[in-house]
C-alpha positions in Angstrom: 220.2 91.8 186.7 219.0 90.0 183.5 221.5 87.2 184.1 220.3 86.7 187.6 216.7 86.7 186.5 217.4 84.2 183.7 219.2 81.9 186.0 216.4 82.0 188.6 213.9 81.3 185.9 215.9 78.4 184.5 216.2 77.0 188.1 212.4 77.1 188.5 211.9 75.4 185.2 214.5 72.7 186.0 212.9 72.2 189.4 209.4 71.8 188.0 210.8 69.3 185.4 212.4 67.2 188.2 209.1 67.2 190.1 207.3 66.1 186.9 209.8 63.3 186.3 209.4 62.1 189.9 205.6 62.1 189.7 205.8 60.4 186.3 207.9 57.6 187.7 205.2 56.8 190.3 207.2 58.2 193.2 205.0 60.4 195.5 205.4 64.1 195.1 205.1 66.5 198.0 201.3 66.7 198.0 200.9 62.9 198.3 203.1 62.8 201.3 201.0 65.1 203.5 199.4 63.8 206.7 196.0 65.7 206.7 193.8 66.0 209.7 191.3 63.5 208.2 194.0 60.8 208.4 194.8 61.4 212.1 193.1 59.6 215.0 191.8 62.4 217.2 188.6 61.2 218.9 188.9 59.4 222.2 186.4 56.8 221.2 188.4 55.8 218.1 191.7 55.7 220.1 190.2 53.5 222.8 188.7 51.2 220.2 192.2 50.7 218.7 193.7 49.9 222.1 190.9 47.6 223.2 189.9 45.7 220.1 193.0 45.9 218.0 196.2 43.9 217.8 199.7 44.9 219.0 203.0 44.6 217.4 206.3 45.7 219.1 209.7 46.8 218.0 212.8 47.9 220.0 211.8 51.6 220.1 208.0 51.6 219.6 204.8 49.7 220.0 202.0 49.8 217.4 198.4 49.1 218.2 196.3 48.6 215.1 192.8 47.6 214.0 192.3 46.3 210.4 189.2 46.3 208.3 188.4 50.0 208.8 186.8 52.1 206.1 189.9 54.4 205.9 193.5 54.8 207.1 194.1 56.8 210.2 197.0 57.1 212.6 197.7 58.5 216.1 200.9 59.1 218.0 201.5 58.9 221.7 204.4 58.8 224.2 204.3 57.7 227.8 204.4 60.3 230.6 207.4 58.3 231.8 209.3 60.6 229.4 209.3 63.6 231.8 210.0 66.5 229.6 207.2 67.6 227.2 209.8 68.8 224.7 211.1 65.3 224.5 207.7 63.7 224.2 206.9 66.1 221.3 210.2 65.4 219.6 209.5 61.6 219.8 206.1 62.1 218.2 207.5 64.4 215.5 210.1 61.8 214.5 207.6 59.0 214.4 205.0 61.1 212.5 207.6 62.0 209.9 208.5 58.4 209.2 204.9 57.4 209.1 204.0 60.3 206.8 206.6 59.1 204.2 205.6 55.4 204.4 201.8 55.6 205.0 201.2 54.3 201.4 202.0 50.8 202.6 198.6 50.6 204.5 195.1 50.9 203.2 192.2 50.3 205.7 193.7 50.4 209.1 193.6 52.5 212.2 196.8 52.6 214.2 198.3 54.1 217.3 202.1 54.4 217.3 203.5 54.6 220.9 207.1 55.8 221.1 209.5 55.0 223.9 212.2 57.2 225.3 214.8 55.3 223.3 213.5 57.0 220.2 215.3 60.2 221.3 218.7 58.5 221.4 218.5 56.4 218.3 219.5 57.6 214.8 216.7 58.3 212.3 217.8 55.6 209.8 217.4 52.9 212.5 214.0 54.2 213.5 212.9 54.4 209.8 213.8 50.8 209.1 212.1 49.6 212.2 208.9 51.4 211.5 208.9 50.3 207.9 209.3 46.6 209.0 206.4 47.0 211.4 204.2 48.6 208.8 205.0 45.8 206.4 204.0 43.2 209.0 200.7 45.1 209.5 200.1 45.3 205.7 200.6 41.6 205.5 198.2 41.0 208.3 195.8 43.4 206.7 196.0 41.5 203.5 195.3 38.2 205.3 192.3 39.6 207.2 190.7 41.0 204.0 191.2 37.8 202.0 189.6 35.8 204.9 186.4 38.0 204.7 
């Protein structure tokens, strides 16, 4: 029993040291990667504003509507009803939300709606990840251009 207890305690200490090292190197730790409710576009007025006044950027598997110059960073996720099964629509949103959650640090003052297509279901995660990162980098570059012009 003592051996198991000591091993478990050492594992916890080792794990906490690894998290400290990661946080010390500037990599985000688990708490920085959350997507809290304050960072989600929920209100119809805000969503319609992004669609009507914002810009659009397209990839092979998704379309992003975005509006720069906002006071904060917020994101919303949507899938067309052309994807018949609700389970599939939710899976598409979960996959896109997870990628965005990991890479949201690339953006500062922008509201965006990420609209997934049915092809998100059939594509591997790595391809989706690289596509969304490329689109977010383009938005970040546009965001930098619009803030320097002000």
